[in-house]
C-alpha positions as CSV (number, residue, x, y, z in Angstrom):
1,M,72.8,112.2,107.5
2,S,75.2,115.0,108.3
3,P,74.6,118.4,106.8
4,R,76.4,119.1,103.5
5,L,80.0,120.1,104.0
6,N,81.2,122.3,101.1
7,S,84.6,121.7,99.6
8,R,87.3,124.2,99.0
9,S,89.7,124.0,96.1
10,Q,93.5,123.9,96.3
11,Y,96.0,123.8,93.5
12,L,99.4,122.1,93.8
13,T,102.2,121.4,91.4
14,V,102.4,117.6,91.3
15,N,105.1,116.1,89.0
16,H,105.3,119.4,87.0
17,R,101.5,119.5,86.5
18,R,98.8,121.7,87.9
19,Y,96.7,119.5,90.2
20,H,93.4,120.4,91.6
21,L,92.5,119.1,95.0
22,R,89.1,119.3,96.7
23,R,89.4,119.7,100.4
24,W,86.9,119.2,103.2
25,G,87.1,119.5,107.0
26,P,89.5,121.2,109.4
27,E,93.2,121.1,108.6
28,D,94.2,119.9,112.0
29,A,91.9,116.8,111.8
30,P,93.2,113.3,110.8
31,L,94.0,113.2,107.0
32,L,92.1,110.9,104.7
33,V,93.0,110.9,101.0
34,L,90.4,109.8,98.5
35,L,91.3,108.7,94.9
36,H,88.6,108.7,92.3
37,G,88.1,106.3,89.4
38,W,88.2,106.6,85.6
39,M,85.7,109.1,84.2
40,D,85.2,110.6,87.6
41,S,86.6,113.5,89.6
42,S,87.1,114.5,93.2
43,A,83.5,115.8,93.3
44,T,82.4,112.2,93.2
45,F,83.1,111.9,96.9
46,Q,80.7,114.7,98.0
47,F,78.0,112.1,98.9
48,M,80.5,110.2,101.0
49,I,81.7,113.3,102.7
50,D,78.1,114.2,103.5
51,A,77.7,110.8,105.3
52,L,81.0,110.8,107.2
53,A,80.7,110.9,110.9
54,G,83.4,112.6,112.9
55,E,86.0,115.2,112.1
56,W,88.2,114.4,109.1
57,Q,90.5,116.4,106.9
58,V,89.8,115.0,103.5
59,A,91.9,115.6,100.4
60,A,90.7,114.3,97.0
61,P,92.7,115.1,93.9
62,D,91.5,115.2,90.3
63,W,94.0,112.9,88.5
64,R,95.9,114.4,85.6
65,G,93.5,114.6,82.7
66,F,90.4,114.7,85.0
67,G,88.3,117.4,86.6
68,D,90.2,120.6,87.0
69,S,93.7,119.2,86.9
70,Q,96.1,119.8,84.0
71,W,95.8,117.4,81.0
72,N,98.7,115.8,79.2
73,D,99.8,116.9,75.8
74,G,100.5,113.3,74.8
75,G,99.5,109.9,76.1
76,Y,98.6,108.8,79.6
77,Y,100.7,106.1,81.3
78,F,99.7,104.2,84.4
79,P,103.1,104.6,86.1
80,D,102.7,108.4,85.9
81,Y,99.7,108.2,88.3
82,L,101.9,106.3,90.8
83,A,104.5,109.0,90.6
84,D,101.8,111.7,90.9
85,L,100.4,109.9,94.1
86,D,103.9,109.7,95.5
87,D,104.5,113.4,95.0
88,L,101.0,114.3,96.3
89,L,101.4,112.4,99.5
90,R,104.9,113.8,100.0
91,Q,103.3,117.3,99.9
92,L,100.2,116.5,101.9
93,S,101.8,114.4,104.6
94,P,105.6,114.4,104.4
95,N,106.3,112.8,107.8
96,R,103.3,110.5,108.4
97,P,101.7,107.6,106.6
98,V,98.2,108.4,105.3
99,K,94.8,106.8,105.3
100,L,94.1,106.1,101.7
101,L,90.8,105.1,99.9
102,G,90.7,104.5,96.2
103,H,87.8,103.7,94.0
104,S,88.1,101.8,90.7
105,M,91.1,103.2,88.8
106,G,92.0,105.1,92.0
107,A,91.9,101.7,93.9
108,M,94.2,100.1,91.4
109,I,96.7,103.0,91.7
110,A,96.4,102.9,95.6
111,G,96.9,99.2,95.7
112,I,100.0,99.2,93.6
113,Y,101.3,102.2,95.5
114,A,100.8,100.5,98.8
115,G,102.8,97.5,97.6
116,V,105.6,99.8,96.4
117,R,105.6,102.2,99.3
118,P,104.0,100.4,102.3
119,E,105.7,102.8,104.8
120,R,103.6,105.7,103.3
121,I,100.2,104.0,104.1
122,E,98.6,103.7,107.5
123,K,95.2,102.3,106.3
124,L,94.1,101.3,102.9
125,V,90.6,100.8,101.4
126,L,90.1,99.6,97.9
127,A,86.6,100.0,96.5
128,E,86.1,98.2,93.2
129,G,89.8,97.9,92.5
130,F,89.7,94.6,90.7
131,G,92.6,95.3,88.4
132,L,92.9,94.4,84.8
133,N,91.8,91.0,83.4
134,P,94.7,88.7,82.5
135,T,95.3,88.5,78.8
136,R,97.9,87.2,76.4
137,P,99.9,89.6,74.3
138,A,98.6,88.0,71.1
139,E,95.1,89.2,72.0
140,A,96.1,92.8,72.0
141,P,95.5,93.7,68.3
142,G,92.0,92.3,68.3
143,R,91.1,93.9,71.7
144,Y,92.5,97.3,70.6
145,G,90.6,97.1,67.3
146,R,87.3,96.3,69.1
147,W,88.0,99.1,71.5
148,L,88.4,101.6,68.6
149,R,85.2,100.4,67.0
150,E,83.2,100.7,70.2
151,N,85.0,103.8,71.6
152,I,82.4,106.0,73.1
153,W,84.6,109.1,72.6
154,S,84.8,108.6,68.9
155,Q,81.0,108.3,68.7
156,G,80.7,111.7,70.3
157,S,77.3,111.0,71.7
158,L,78.2,110.7,75.4
159,W,79.3,114.3,76.1
160,R,77.9,116.3,73.2
161,T,75.1,118.3,74.7
162,D,73.7,121.8,74.5
163,E,72.6,122.0,78.1
164,L,73.6,120.8,81.5
165,V,70.2,119.1,82.1
166,S,70.7,116.8,79.2
167,A,74.3,116.0,80.3
168,S,73.0,115.2,83.8
169,T,70.3,113.0,82.6
170,R,72.7,111.0,80.3
171,W,75.2,110.7,83.1
172,R,72.6,109.3,85.5
173,A,71.3,106.8,82.8
174,W,74.7,105.7,81.6
175,S,76.8,105.7,84.7
176,N,74.7,106.0,87.8
177,P,71.1,104.9,87.0
178,R,70.1,104.7,90.7
179,T,71.1,108.3,91.3
180,G,67.9,110.3,91.7
181,C,67.3,113.9,90.8
182,S,68.2,115.1,94.3
183,R,71.8,113.9,93.8
184,A,72.2,115.1,90.2
185,T,73.3,118.6,89.2
186,R,69.9,119.3,87.7
187,C,66.8,117.4,86.6
């Protein structure tokens, strides 16, 4: 495994929002843009960066409402993420298509974006970007009601913690059970 390559933070204005980007590698190397999934952030990719062979310039944004990027005052709408990606790529690589990798929600956004703006994409990798399950509109009230009853945010138990160790332990158990102590913030 390669030695750990520390990231540097960059802040850009993307669609009138303050966006945080995590950057790795030399600025003159080929650009690779990484898009994280729901309930993640750009820091998620550190393990992948540690394993990358070769010289890459990697840019990974925190989507609006995630990580250190600005949050919305109101709701979040999927098309806003497409517009954010379009603006971000315009700033990062105005004259060249990019290599783009998306995970989960990031893969769904990247896949739709590649279909809308294929000229902006040189290579595309979608990891766990399965999209939404097909449903009928009549199912929506029942599904939303179930979601509200089961909503982990309303239960308050997922993120309420008095110390980082407890949060790290819960994160590993809930989201990444195979992540050992060596990969967690603290154990």
